[in-house]
N, C-alpha and C positions, 0 to 999 in steps of 0.2 A: 780465645780469652777466656771460656770456659774451664778448658783443659789447663790453661796457665794458672789460675785461679784454687784447681783442685791440687795441682803440684805443689803451689805454695802453701795451701794450707796443710797437706800433709807433711811437708817439710817443718814447718811450724809447729805441729803436733809432736813430731819426733824431737825436734830442738829442746821443747817444753819438757817433754820426757827425760830427755838425756840430762836436763839440768836439775829435775827434780829428784832424780837418783842419788844426787849427792847435794842434800838441801842445804847442809852447812856451806858448803865451797860455792854455791849459788848466792847465799845471802851476806856471805862475807866480800865476793866480789861486789855484788848490789851496794854495799855499804861503802865500799872504796870509790866505788864511781861517785856516790851519793854526796862522799866528803869532797871529793874532785871539784862537785857541782857547785859547793858553797863557797870554794875558793873566790870566784867572782865577786859575789856580793861582800866579801871581807875586804878583797882589795878596793872595792867601791867605798865600805866604810872607811879605810884607812887613808884613801885620797881625799875624801870630802871633809873626815877629821882633822886632818893637818894641813888643807890647803882650801882655796877657794873652789876646788874642782874643775871640771870643765866647763868653759865659757858656755851659756845658753842651756845648760842641762843642769837641772838640781838634782840633788841625791837619788831622791824618787824616781826619777826618768832614767837616770843612768842605771839603778836597779832594774827597771823594767827592762831597758837595754840588755842587761847581762841575762836575765829570766828569758827573754825569748831568743838569744843566742844558744842557752842551753837547751830549750825545747829542740830548736831546728838541729843543732849537731847531736842530740839525742835520738831524733827521728832519723837522722842519717845513719848513725850507729845501730840503729833497730834495723831497718830496711835494706841498707845497700853496703855499709863500708866493709863489711866481712868478705864481700864478694873479691877484694883485692887480694887479701892474704890468701884466700882458698885457692883463687885462680893462678896466682902469681907461682905457688906451692907446686900446682899441678903441672904450669908449663915448664918450671926448674926441673922437675922430677920426669918429664916425659909423658906423664900420664892424664895430658888433656885431651888426648884422642879419644878417650871416652866419652867426653861431653860432645865431641864432634858427631858421635854415629848415633846419638840420640835422635829419636822422631821429633825433633823440636829444635828451632835455631838455636845456637849457643848463647847469645846475648840473653834471650828470653829464658833459656833455662837457668842460666847463673843468677839473674835477676829474682827467680822463683825459689831459689834457695841460699838466699843470702840473709835470712832472718837471724838476729842475734838478740835475744832477750835479756843479756846483762844491761843492755842500755836502757831499759825501763827505768830504772832509777836515775838516770841523768832526765829523762823527760820529765819525772815527777819532782826532781830538784827545780827544773826550769817552770813546770807550772805552779810550784808552791811560791817561787820567787815573784812571779808575775801577779799571782793572788794577793801577795802581801803589798805589793807595790801598787797596783791600779787602785783599791780603795783610797791610798794615801795621794792619790794626785786629783782624786775628786774629779775624775774626767767624766762627761756626759758621753757616753759610748754610744755612738749611733750606730743603727745596725749596719748600714753601708760601709762604715768605717771598720767595725769587728770584720765583715766579709772581706772588705780590702786585704787586713793584716792577715788574717788565714790564708787568702789565696795567696800572698806573697811568701808567707811560711812554706806553702807547697812549692813555690816556684824554688825557694830555698833548697828544698828536698831534691828538686830537680838538677838546680846546681851541682851539688854534693854528689848526686849520681853521675852528673858528666864527668866530674873528676874523678870518680871512682873507674869508669869506663876509661877514660885518657891514660891514666895509670895501668890499668890492664892491658889497654892496647901496645903501651910502651914495651910491655914485658915480653910481648911476642918478638918484639925487635933485639932488646937487650938482655933478655930472660929475666935477670934479678934487677926489678925496679921498687924494691921496697924503701930504696933511698928517696924517692918519687913522692912516696906516702908522706914521710917527714917533712920534706920542703912544701908540699902543697899544704899540709894542713898546718905547720908550723905559719907560713903566710896567712892562712885562714884565721889565725888567731886574731889578726888585725879588725877582723869584724865584731869584736866584742867592744870596741869603741864607735863612737859615731864617727864616720867616714870624713865628715868636714874638719875634724883635726888635723886631717892629713893635707888640707890646703885644696885649691881647687882642682890642681892636676891630679892629687891623689884621690879627691873624690870621682872625677872623670873613670881612671883607672878602675877603682873598687866599684864602678857601676857597670861600665862599657867592655870592659876588657877582662878583668877577673872580678866578677860581681859578686862579690862576698856581702857587699851592702844589702843582699837581699836577706840574708840571715838574722838580721837585727835592727839595723838602721831604717831598712825603708817599711817594715810591719809595724814599727814604733811611730814614723811619721803618720803612718795611715790611721793609726788608734788616736794620735794627736790632732786628727783633723787635716792635716798639711800636707797631704799628698793629693794632687790633681790627678784627674781621670786619664789625662794623657801621659803622664808620668806612669801611672799603672799599666797603660796599653804599651809603654817602651819597656817597662820592666818584662812584661810577658813575652815581647819580641826576643829580646836579650837572651833570655833563660832558654827559649824554645831555640834560637840560634846556637846557643852554646852547647845545648844537649845534640842538634843536630851534627854539630863539629866532632863532636866527641864520638857518635855513631859511626861518621863517616871515618875517624880513625882507626876505630874498633875494626871495621869492614878493611880497610887497607892493611892494619895489623895482623889480622887473622890469617891473611893470605900468605905471611911470611912465616907463619907457624911450620917447623921442620919437624916437631917431635923430639924427644930423648935430649934435650939441651937447646932446643929453639935455633 
């Protein structure tokens, strides 16, 4: 673990130095990411200005939901998402052999070298939206509720990590799995809305099969004090199970890697 942290620290330092070498480019990208982060609140404003909004959700509650989703999505982009693009490119070009001979498990190494600081702007946008919405709601934030919400956001990060591992595992089989990135993350956008709007069946799917509800709905429910301890335990088991499945798929996929074109 200590060696992994050293590699992660060194990689992150190099990533920061690389971005700071072209400060103008970095800030322009950050501004672009921040603008995208504002789209969710603007859509919420349009919805609630021109309709009754989503039943059971006030404008401020929905705004909090979009802020939490931006935070979870930003953490994914910061820590894990770049692993998909970098690893798929190596597999496609037959260069993944280098990672296989390193004195570290391939999955551990790819996770240690996946930091992308461009995503920090999305995290800041999410925190800003949350900071605006929470006082408007006038919630009594119990420490246990806040802790549960933060834990679920970490579970969401684990879910996103699992998605990325699954995408890369598939790349060992089909070489070019960029389309899976678009597919999974387009589907993940449904997590910006309360999963209850998709009906009972949709809620079950988005909780137990494709648990994108972890990214916003359940952290918000925890803050509202509407999440039972048994539900929290279920969410932990679901996310750990999804991660275990992704690691199993990774191990099966990497055995199929044949170098220079898969």
